[in-house]
N, C-alpha and C positions, 0 to 999 in steps of 0.2 A: 685684672687689678681689682682689689677689694676696696681701696680708698682709705684703709685704716691708718691711723697715725702709729708709727713704729717707735718714734722717740721725739722728744723735744729737748734740745740742748742748746745752751749758749756756749759757743766755742770761739777761741781766739783765731785769728788768721793763721797763726803758726800751727795750731793743733788740728785745724779742719782737714787738711790733706791726710794725715795719719788716721783720723777717725773714719773718714770715708773709705780709706783703703781697707779697713777692717770689716766693712759692711758687705752684705750680699748685694748684688745689683738691684737697684730700686729706682723709683721716680723720686726726685727731691724737689721740695718746694721750700723756698726760703723767704723770710720777711726782713726787710731792712727799714730802719727808721728814716724819717723825712730828709735829713741832710746827709745820709750815708754816701751819696754819690760824690759829695765834696771830698770825702776821705779816700775814695778809691783812686 
């Protein structure tokens, strides 16, 4: 693992699965805002 950032995108919940399906296998790190757990 090189630790380089490959992309930074804002995706909707609906578009996320399709976007990830098009990527090569990789480690994914995501950031959520403070009250995101309330929406989940």
